[in-house]
C-alpha atoms as one frame of an Amber mdcrd trajectory, in Angstrom:
protein
 -23.436  -9.031  -3.159 -21.496  -5.728  -3.909 -18.241  -6.216  -5.695 -14.943
  -5.142  -3.716 -13.103  -1.895  -4.795  -9.396  -1.595  -5.278  -7.774   1.455
  -3.765  -4.375   2.537  -5.037  -2.598   5.178  -2.972  -0.733   7.248  -5.352
  -0.453  10.542  -3.717   3.024  10.022  -1.923   5.963  12.677  -2.525   8.513
  10.230  -3.584  11.154  12.090  -1.570  13.876   9.531  -1.731  13.206   8.876
  -5.396  13.334  12.305  -6.483  10.372  12.516  -8.791   6.702  11.190  -9.419
   7.795   7.615  -9.541   4.062   6.728  -9.671   3.901   7.364 -13.410   7.630
   6.863 -14.301   7.602   4.073 -17.201   9.270   0.859 -16.651   8.822  -0.897
 -19.899   9.534  -0.175 -23.564   5.736  -0.291 -24.038   5.431   2.846 -21.495
   3.800   0.796 -18.798   4.333   1.950 -15.196   4.648  -0.450 -12.271   1.114
   0.322 -11.419  -0.049  -1.207 -14.678   1.056  -4.640 -13.499  -0.871  -4.407
 -10.280  -3.864  -3.281 -12.212  -3.607  -6.171 -14.641  -3.207  -8.672 -11.752
  -6.254  -7.227  -9.879  -8.266  -7.473 -13.055  -7.485 -11.085 -13.533  -8.229
 -11.798 -10.001 -11.679 -10.292 -10.613 -11.710  -6.755  -9.325 -13.778  -4.510
 -11.639 -13.392  -1.043 -10.096 -10.341   0.875  -9.009 -10.112   4.259  -6.955
  -6.944   6.228  -7.332  -5.780   8.602  -4.613  -3.840  11.357  -6.239  -2.430
  14.723  -5.602  -3.979  17.563  -7.520  -0.931  18.641  -9.378  -0.581  15.033
 -11.030  -4.374  14.518 -11.856  -3.856  15.644 -15.608  -1.115  13.344 -16.334
  -2.283  10.551 -14.379  -5.775  10.561 -15.847  -4.241  10.379 -19.429  -2.243
   7.461 -18.721  -4.995   5.438 -16.980  -7.822   6.503 -18.949  -6.001   5.170
 -22.236  -5.238   2.018 -20.591  -6.826   0.237 -17.672  -9.922   2.706 -18.030
 -10.866   0.627 -21.057 -11.202  -2.312 -18.907 -11.852  -1.291 -15.365 -14.280
   1.114 -13.891 -12.049   3.925 -12.770 -12.666   6.789 -10.132 -10.273   9.506
  -8.674  -9.993  11.047  -5.129  -7.770  13.938  -4.471  -5.723  13.833  -1.278
  -5.567  17.474  -0.116  -3.659  18.106   2.957  -6.354  20.771   3.746  -9.190
  18.163   4.086  -9.464  17.968   7.640 -12.500  17.675  10.136 -14.123  20.837
  11.365 -12.129  22.829  13.877  -8.745  21.582  12.499  -6.322  23.410  10.087
  -3.104  22.622   8.558  -0.053  23.765  10.636   1.889  26.522   9.077   4.749
  25.098   7.173   3.594  21.601   6.747   3.696  19.914   3.224   3.761  16.393
   4.115   0.376  14.417   3.377  -1.437  13.074   6.464  -0.578   9.543   5.685
  -2.146   6.143   4.398  -5.182   6.367   6.716  -6.091  10.001   5.347  -5.652
   8.737   1.783  -8.369   5.998   2.377 -10.565   8.491   3.902 -10.374  10.718
   0.931 -12.350   8.264  -1.079 -14.970   7.184   1.281 -17.827   8.468  -0.893
 -16.457   6.305  -3.870 -16.229   2.904  -1.965 -19.677   1.419  -1.160 -18.547
  -1.814   0.304 -15.403  -3.950   1.002 -12.065  -2.835  -0.466  -8.438  -3.768
  -0.949  -5.546  -1.250  -0.577  -2.181  -0.977  -2.053   0.583   1.372  -2.724
   0.964   2.724  -6.347   4.921   2.165  -6.606   5.110  -1.364  -5.593   5.042
  -4.461  -7.693   3.201  -7.231  -5.599   2.634 -10.156  -7.887  -0.596 -11.947
  -8.790  -1.068 -14.260  -5.736  -1.970 -11.656  -3.260  -4.560 -10.105  -5.445
  -6.448 -13.415  -6.025  -6.013 -14.278  -2.319  -7.422 -10.774  -1.025 -10.345
 -10.889  -3.774 -11.398 -14.497  -2.602 -11.596 -13.153   0.758 -13.562  -9.976
   0.134 -15.833 -11.548  -2.408 -16.605 -14.584  -0.420 -19.877 -15.091   1.553
 -19.950 -13.126   4.672 -22.485 -11.763   7.212 -23.748  -8.053   6.814 -21.422
  -5.791   8.852 -18.563  -8.225   9.054 -15.392  -6.606  10.537 -12.666  -9.148
  10.064  -9.906  -8.178   7.662  -6.927  -9.554   5.797  -3.336  -8.724   4.923
  -0.953 -10.202   2.306   2.300 -11.165   4.166   5.517 -11.319   2.240   8.799
 -13.125   3.285  11.209 -10.410   4.296  13.945 -11.665   1.942  11.673 -10.936
  -1.125  11.339  -7.449  -0.173  14.687  -5.726   0.139  16.077  -3.219  -2.062
  19.789  -3.478  -3.357  19.944   0.263  -3.695  19.651   1.203   0.089  17.770
   0.538   3.398  14.096   0.180   3.420  11.202   0.515   5.870   9.076  -2.566
   6.662   6.285  -3.602   9.002   7.620  -6.519  10.773   4.518  -8.698  11.602
   3.991 -11.026  14.755   1.605 -13.677  13.247  -0.078 -16.238  15.456   0.060
 -20.062  14.721  -3.319 -20.009  13.335  -2.322 -17.313  10.715  -3.668 -14.342
  12.397  -2.055 -10.921  12.824  -1.015 -10.009  16.508   0.852  -6.903  15.932
   3.252  -5.035  13.728   6.302  -3.326  14.541   7.632  -0.652  12.146  11.634
  -0.930  11.271  12.468   2.016   9.386  16.082   0.928   8.364  16.365  -2.628
   7.071  19.016  -3.652   4.648  21.558  -6.474   4.073  24.677  -6.054   6.238
  27.631  -8.638   5.264  25.035 -10.975   3.848  22.433 -10.885   6.565  19.283
  -8.918   6.746  19.472  -6.608   9.568  17.835  -3.598  11.240  19.131  -0.624
  12.853  17.382   1.764  15.421  20.309   4.218  15.609  20.954   5.326  12.080
  23.459   2.476  11.279  25.567   2.566  14.431  24.483  -0.870  15.636  22.607
  -3.702  13.579  20.328  -6.497  14.640  19.730  -9.429  12.328  16.170 -10.770
  11.383  15.085 -14.106  10.019  14.949 -13.899   6.143  11.369 -15.666   6.249
  10.097 -13.064   8.603   6.557 -12.066   7.520   6.346  -8.361   6.632   3.430
  -6.085   5.623   3.840  -4.323   2.362   0.572  -2.147   2.714  -1.537  -4.607
   0.857  -4.714  -4.944   2.876  -8.267  -6.139   2.666 -11.033  -4.506   4.660
 -14.753  -4.222   5.263 -16.375  -0.991   4.981 -16.274  -0.985   8.699 -12.660
   0.155   8.551 -13.682   3.443   6.817 -15.882   4.277   9.768 -12.945   3.394
  12.216 -10.638   5.677  10.349 -13.196   8.509  10.384 -13.889   8.036  14.099
 -10.297   8.042  15.075  -8.856  10.920  12.914  -9.817  13.783  15.056  -8.138
  12.184  18.141  -4.951  11.493  16.017  -4.898  15.297  14.822  -5.125  16.463
  18.372  -2.025  14.573  19.277  -0.167  15.464  16.031  -0.730  19.087  16.456
   0.913  18.776  19.831   3.735  16.367  19.340   4.720  16.280  15.740   2.763
  18.918  13.636   5.169  18.837  10.625   5.392  15.105  10.056   2.793  13.051
  12.135   0.975  10.607   9.669  -2.053   8.677  10.273  -1.285   5.319   9.161
  -2.918   2.124   8.274  -0.884  -0.305  10.314  -1.207   1.737  13.498  -4.950
   1.993  13.169  -5.442  -1.748  12.278  -3.144  -2.481  15.212  -5.270  -0.762
  17.755  -8.533  -2.340  16.460  -6.699  -5.721  16.888  -5.536  -4.938  20.354
  -9.058  -3.754  21.391 -10.373  -7.074  20.243 -12.683  -5.406  17.606 -11.394
  -7.324  14.573  -9.125  -9.940  13.491  -6.822  -9.909  10.514  -5.896 -13.001
   8.642  -2.520 -13.024   7.133  -2.323 -14.470   3.547   1.158 -15.706   2.770
   2.455 -15.157  -0.650   5.536 -16.588  -2.406   5.770 -13.777  -4.711   8.710
 -11.506  -4.880   8.128  -7.838  -4.341   9.640  -5.075  -6.326   9.646  -1.245
  -5.757  11.084   1.908  -6.696  12.242   3.473  -3.419  15.339   4.758  -5.033
  16.268   5.893  -8.703  18.850   2.998  -8.623  15.964   0.735  -8.168  14.400
   1.563 -11.587  16.733  -0.656 -13.801  16.243  -3.512 -11.542  12.401  -3.326
 -11.332  12.542  -2.885 -15.322  14.620  -6.022 -15.882  12.491  -8.081 -13.432
   9.198  -7.132 -14.980  10.597  -7.734 -18.547  11.746 -11.247 -17.358   8.263
 -11.919 -16.291   6.808 -11.061 -19.676   9.538 -13.198 -21.428   8.478 -16.079
 -19.232   4.837 -15.651 -20.446   3.441 -14.508 -17.062   2.319 -11.141 -18.564
   1.359 -10.299 -22.207   3.799  -8.159 -24.238   1.232  -5.325 -24.137  -0.593
  -5.386 -20.934  -3.552  -3.252 -22.367
């Protein structure tokens, strides 16, 4: 049986952060937030990782990775270029934004032979999710299987103290399967309660703290790569007409369509771990302190690599 691959999406622009947060050190040892995910993935059993990056960051990115995780895991790199489009399509004049997470995965289709997990580069996920996803992907299964999985976080464990965040609010069945995801783009604590707004903060609606949310930590069979490739031209036709500058081909949307059409099921794997991320510059010292605390408790070695 082929081993599952870990895909790390690291080509985002980091507009709210104001820089390349993907390779911004968060420990005195020079480790970046991604090092913790890589360490957790390796300990869970993953042996290969594919980094999806921008061309302009390749030299610095490779220098960091090759000297650290590159000595312990098989590494590969996929360049996400905005110009990598199917025949007959071209980038709209003035567009700089990447085409989204679905496009990021498509960029590494030739590097991923079998099942794969997907995470963001700038999020700390905790060890539990990696073990849970690896167990699903590496378990016994029939050839051509098409059932997926997703790590589900408690909303209260994913909030930033520095500002509002976007989260995929999940509707999960009683037997633990994802029914659909609603993207809420403005979530934060308001007077002690977690709330979301759909009108730029004019009005707020509370959400239970234990609501399951997606943090873009997915497990897929190879069939998802085929679904992404099949659906991309139709997305582009719509995007060129309706929102040529900002439309994105997103994992939750694509997965949701497959669920709705009855083509797949997605098992939600609940995790007790707390998420940390660097959406804003103000998040960095909070993340650094949290990760140092985990080291101090013995959950990670002083030097990861």
